[in-house]
C-alpha positions as CSV (number, residue, x, y, z in Angstrom):
1,X,180.0,50.7,-123.7
2,X,177.5,49.1,-121.7
3,X,176.5,48.2,-118.2
4,X,175.1,46.1,-116.1
5,X,173.2,47.4,-112.6
6,X,176.2,46.6,-110.5
7,X,178.2,49.2,-112.3
8,X,175.3,51.7,-112.0
9,X,173.8,50.8,-108.2
10,X,177.0,53.4,-107.3
11,X,175.8,56.3,-109.2
12,X,171.8,55.9,-108.4
13,X,172.0,55.7,-105.0
14,X,174.7,59.3,-105.6
15,X,171.7,60.8,-107.0
16,X,169.0,59.6,-104.4
17,X,171.4,61.0,-102.0
18,X,172.0,63.9,-103.3
19,X,168.3,64.6,-103.6
20,X,167.3,63.8,-100.3
21,X,169.6,66.7,-99.3
22,X,169.1,69.1,-102.1
23,X,167.5,72.2,-100.3
24,X,164.0,71.9,-102.3
25,X,163.2,69.2,-99.5
26,X,161.6,70.6,-96.7
27,X,159.8,73.3,-98.7
28,X,156.2,71.4,-99.1
29,X,154.6,71.3,-95.8
30,X,150.8,70.1,-94.7
31,X,148.7,70.5,-92.2
32,X,146.0,70.4,-89.7
33,X,144.1,72.8,-87.5
34,X,141.1,72.7,-85.3
35,X,140.4,76.2,-84.3
36,X,137.6,78.9,-82.8
37,X,135.8,81.4,-84.7
38,X,133.6,84.6,-83.2
39,X,131.7,87.0,-85.8
40,X,130.2,90.5,-85.3
41,X,128.6,92.8,-87.8
42,X,126.0,91.0,-90.7
43,X,123.5,93.1,-89.7
44,X,121.7,95.8,-87.2
45,X,118.3,95.8,-86.6
46,X,117.0,99.2,-87.6
47,X,115.4,99.9,-84.8
48,X,118.0,100.8,-82.7
49,X,117.5,98.1,-80.0
50,X,121.8,97.4,-81.3
51,X,120.3,93.6,-82.2
52,X,122.2,91.6,-85.1
53,X,121.5,88.5,-86.2
54,X,125.2,86.3,-86.8
55,X,126.5,82.5,-87.0
56,X,127.9,82.2,-83.5
57,X,130.7,80.9,-82.4
58,X,131.7,77.6,-84.3
59,X,134.1,75.8,-84.3
60,X,136.1,75.0,-87.4
61,X,138.3,72.3,-88.7
62,X,141.1,73.2,-91.9
63,X,143.2,71.8,-94.2
64,X,146.6,73.5,-95.8
65,X,149.5,72.7,-97.9
66,X,152.1,75.2,-98.1
67,X,155.7,76.0,-100.4
68,X,158.6,77.1,-98.8
69,X,160.8,79.6,-101.0
70,X,163.3,81.6,-98.1
71,X,161.7,83.5,-95.7
72,X,158.5,83.6,-97.6
73,X,155.6,81.0,-98.5
74,X,152.0,80.7,-100.5
75,X,149.9,78.4,-99.4
76,X,146.4,76.9,-99.3
77,X,143.5,76.5,-96.7
78,X,140.6,75.0,-96.4
79,X,138.5,75.2,-93.4
80,X,134.8,73.7,-92.7
81,X,132.6,75.1,-89.9
82,X,129.2,74.7,-88.7
83,X,128.0,77.5,-87.0
84,X,124.4,78.5,-84.8
85,X,122.2,81.2,-85.5
86,X,122.8,83.7,-83.1
87,X,120.2,87.1,-82.3
88,X,122.5,89.0,-79.8
89,X,121.8,91.9,-77.9
90,X,123.9,94.2,-75.9
91,X,122.5,91.8,-72.9
92,X,121.5,88.3,-74.3
93,X,121.7,86.0,-77.2
94,X,119.4,83.8,-78.3
95,X,121.1,80.9,-80.5
96,X,119.3,78.0,-82.9
97,X,121.7,75.2,-83.4
98,X,122.9,73.5,-87.0
99,X,122.0,76.9,-89.5
100,X,125.3,77.1,-90.7
101,X,127.3,75.3,-92.8
102,X,130.9,77.7,-93.8
103,X,133.3,76.5,-96.1
104,X,136.2,78.9,-96.4
105,X,139.3,78.0,-99.0
106,X,142.3,80.9,-98.8
107,X,145.5,81.1,-100.9
108,X,147.5,83.2,-99.0
109,X,150.8,84.5,-99.0
110,X,153.1,84.5,-95.4
111,X,156.2,86.3,-94.7
112,X,158.3,84.9,-92.1
113,X,158.8,88.1,-90.0
114,X,160.5,87.5,-86.5
115,X,162.7,84.0,-85.0
116,X,161.6,83.5,-81.2
117,X,164.0,81.4,-79.8
118,X,165.5,78.5,-80.7
119,X,163.9,78.6,-83.9
120,X,160.4,79.5,-83.1
121,X,159.7,81.3,-86.7
122,X,156.8,84.3,-86.7
123,X,154.7,84.8,-89.7
124,X,152.4,86.8,-91.1
125,X,149.4,85.8,-93.5
126,X,147.9,87.5,-95.5
127,X,145.3,86.7,-98.8
128,X,141.7,86.6,-100.4
129,X,138.6,84.7,-98.4
130,X,136.8,82.8,-100.6
131,X,133.5,81.2,-98.7
132,X,130.3,79.0,-99.3
133,X,127.9,79.1,-97.4
134,X,124.6,76.9,-96.6
135,X,121.8,78.6,-94.6
136,X,119.5,76.0,-92.8
137,X,115.8,76.9,-95.3
138,X,117.6,78.9,-98.0
139,X,119.8,79.2,-101.0
140,X,123.9,78.3,-100.9
141,X,125.2,81.9,-101.6
142,X,129.0,82.6,-102.0
143,X,131.1,85.1,-100.5
144,X,134.4,87.0,-101.4
145,X,136.5,88.3,-98.7
146,X,139.7,89.3,-97.3
147,X,141.3,87.0,-94.2
148,X,145.0,87.6,-92.4
149,X,146.4,86.5,-89.6
150,X,149.7,86.0,-87.4
151,X,151.2,82.5,-86.3
152,X,153.8,81.2,-84.5
153,X,155.7,78.0,-85.8
154,X,157.5,76.0,-83.3
155,X,159.2,72.8,-84.5
156,X,158.5,69.9,-82.6
157,X,161.3,67.4,-84.4
158,X,163.1,67.2,-87.6
159,X,159.9,67.2,-90.2
160,X,156.9,68.2,-87.6
161,X,156.0,71.6,-86.8
162,X,153.1,73.0,-84.0
163,X,151.5,75.9,-84.8
164,X,149.7,78.8,-83.0
165,X,147.7,80.9,-85.2
166,X,145.7,84.4,-84.4
167,X,143.7,86.7,-87.0
168,X,140.8,88.0,-88.7
169,X,138.8,88.3,-92.0
170,X,135.7,90.6,-93.4
171,X,133.3,89.4,-96.0
172,X,129.9,90.7,-97.1
173,X,126.9,89.7,-95.0
174,X,126.2,86.2,-95.4
175,X,122.4,87.5,-95.9
176,X,120.4,88.5,-99.1
177,X,118.3,91.3,-99.4
178,X,115.3,91.2,-97.2
179,X,115.8,87.9,-96.0
180,X,116.0,88.9,-92.4
181,X,112.4,90.9,-92.7
182,X,109.5,88.7,-91.8
183,X,107.3,91.8,-91.7
184,X,103.7,92.0,-89.7
185,X,105.5,94.2,-87.2
186,X,109.0,91.8,-86.7
187,X,112.3,93.7,-86.1
188,X,114.0,95.1,-89.8
189,X,117.4,94.8,-90.1
190,X,120.2,96.2,-92.8
191,X,123.2,94.2,-94.3
192,X,126.6,95.1,-92.9
193,X,129.9,93.4,-93.3
194,X,130.4,90.5,-91.9
195,X,134.2,90.7,-89.2
196,X,135.5,87.9,-87.5
197,X,138.3,87.2,-84.9
198,X,139.9,83.3,-85.0
199,X,142.4,81.5,-82.9
200,X,144.0,78.4,-83.6
201,X,146.2,75.7,-83.1
202,X,147.1,73.5,-86.0
203,X,150.5,70.9,-86.6
204,X,152.8,70.4,-90.0
205,X,154.4,68.2,-91.4
206,X,157.8,69.0,-93.9
207,X,157.6,66.7,-97.0
């Protein structure tokens, strides 16, 4: 038996309504954030002066995509930063602007660990960290490390979510062996793991 479009319309509306109200709706989330990072390590002078050469206080910009499964979520975060080169000692810092460009990619697992107040969610994030470092007058290089963070999600409406993030990460030093040794009596440096902490504010949209 053939059916007309008019006869099919109520059925189509019913299917669309069920799909819109399905638990699957809202599991995807896209987001953007802006933050700051602080570094330590990376290098250490061999002369006992306790100075190091490291990236200095970049502002970071990030985009993310996340899929929620109950209290768990998997996601992919991409961040971009431009950092100064800082020669940091116990009492002073000398910085050269525009020395680093850093692109970070971090697939992660997130888990809700607590609910704070009316709908605010405290979540723990962890995963590998893949970075591409572009250093002025040097070849680009890649580094693989680990990152972790704690975030607080605050509902701002039916689909908008505000996020506060605090976290840390570690990667191998962004420098190559001998790259910081200039000779001619200049200090030489041993390479050390590069540690960082970060703080960011973001906004997300549930699809």
